[in-house]
N, C-alpha and C positions, 0 to 999 in steps of 0.2 A: 502494499500499500504505499509506504514512503518512498519506495522508486517511482512510483506513477505519480505520486504528487510532486516529486523532484523534476520530472521529466516535463510535467503540464507547467510548472513554473518557469522551467527554462524556456520551455517554448513561446510561452505569454511574453518572457521579457525580450525574445529575441523578434516576436512579433512586433511587440512597440518600439523597436530599434529600429526596424524597417520602416516604420511610418512616422517616425520623428520628424519634425519640422525642423529647418536649418535656416539660419538667417542669409545664407548664401541660396536660398532656392531662388530660381528664376523662372518666372510666370509669363515673362514676353514670348509673345507669338500669336499664332491666329487660330482659333477655336470654334468647333461648330458645336451648338447647344446639343442637347439631347432630346429637348420638347419639337422644336420647330426647325432645327437644322440651320439656324440663322448664324451668321458669321462674325465673331466677336474679337476684336485685336486689342491685345493688352500689352500695353507698353510701360516701361519702367520710367520711373520720373526721379525728380530729386527727393520727393516725399514718400516714394513706394512704388506701387503699381496703379494703373489706372487702364479701365476696360471699356472699349467703344464699340456700340453695334454699327450697322449699317446707315441706320438715320442720323448718324452722328450723336446718339444719346449716351450719356455716360451710365453705363451699368455697373461697373465696378469702380469704387473709389475709396481712397484714403488706405489703402492695403499696406499694413505694416508689420514688420515683425514684432510683437507686444507679448511679454512674459511666455517666451516660449513657442508662441503661436502666431501664424498669418492671419491677422482679421482686417476687416474695414466693414463695408457696406455693400451691398448688392442691390440693385433696383430692377424691378419686374416692369416693363412698361405696357405689358398688357393689361396688368392689374394697376397700374398707376402705385407700386407698393414698394418701399425701401425696406430693408433689413440689415440687421448685423451679421455676419457671416464669419467663417472660417475657412481656409483655403488649404487645400493640402494636393500635391504632386503624388498620383499615382500610375506610375508607368507614363504612357502618353495620354493620360486623362488628368483634367483637373476636377478634384472634387471641391464643391461648393456646399457647404452646411448652414444654411439661413435659419435665423432665430427673428420671431415675431413674437412676443407675449411668451407664451407657454407652448408655443405652435414650433415645431422644427421640419424643415425641408431640405434633402439632400438632392442634389442634382450633378451630373456629370457632363464635362464638355471634352470633346476630344481634341487634341492638338493636331493641326494639318502640318 
């Protein structure tokens, strides 16, 4: 039993390390959204990262590395809704976890 718990703990710590965020993460590039396939261009600015959609609307802003996480704001133009978010690089995808009140939504954008 102790051996199984040790192995489980080891696997969990390795998994955490694989998905750990780093201040050197680079989100810059073009991404396709998972809901409607819109193209979002993310650029590095002096303050962090900024994402713009084809209609020139800012959909990601104030993306900065704070307390060991990439945090900022995400805007959904279809619902005219802005929410706080965290960003994670997962392979060739950008995982965005948005929080509005007690609600949470996770979306993935594929890097082109």
